[in-house]
C-alpha positions, 0 to 999 in steps of 0.5 A: 570850303568853296571859293564862290557862294552857291547863289551869287546872282544879280538879285541874290547874294550872301553875307560873304558876297557883301564882305568880298564886295566891301574889300574894294572900298578898303585901303590896304591888303584885305581878304574875306573868308566865308563863315558857315552857310555863307551867313557870316564872313571874316574880313581881315587885313595883313596888319592883323585887324579882323572883323566879323560881318553877319546877319543877326536873328532879326535879319539886320546886317552887322559889322563887329570887331573880331574878338568882341562879344557881339551885342548892339553896343559893339557893332555897327548895325544896318537895316538893309534888305536885298532890295537895297542891293549888293553895292549899298550893303558893301559900302555900309560894311566898308564904312563900318570897318573904316570907322571901327579900324582906329578902335581896334 
């Protein structure tokens, strides 16, 4: 799988771009791997904590602990658009992971 998303520009970014940018807001050793078509990403640390970052059918950005069945009760959901920018989306993902980390 390529190590850069196909359309990472200032105005356009993928979920994998968001996940990679979120790594800067997390303590420890974290990595992000792209999902199919860069519409989801797996974010994990060296201690074995893992989260899925994605966009649901309604275009809502979510963060869900890996291994949980995704639903609106087990995930952090954000109504963001690309107009909000990569930095805002990345901070939302990092914040969700920090909040979910003690629970997994």
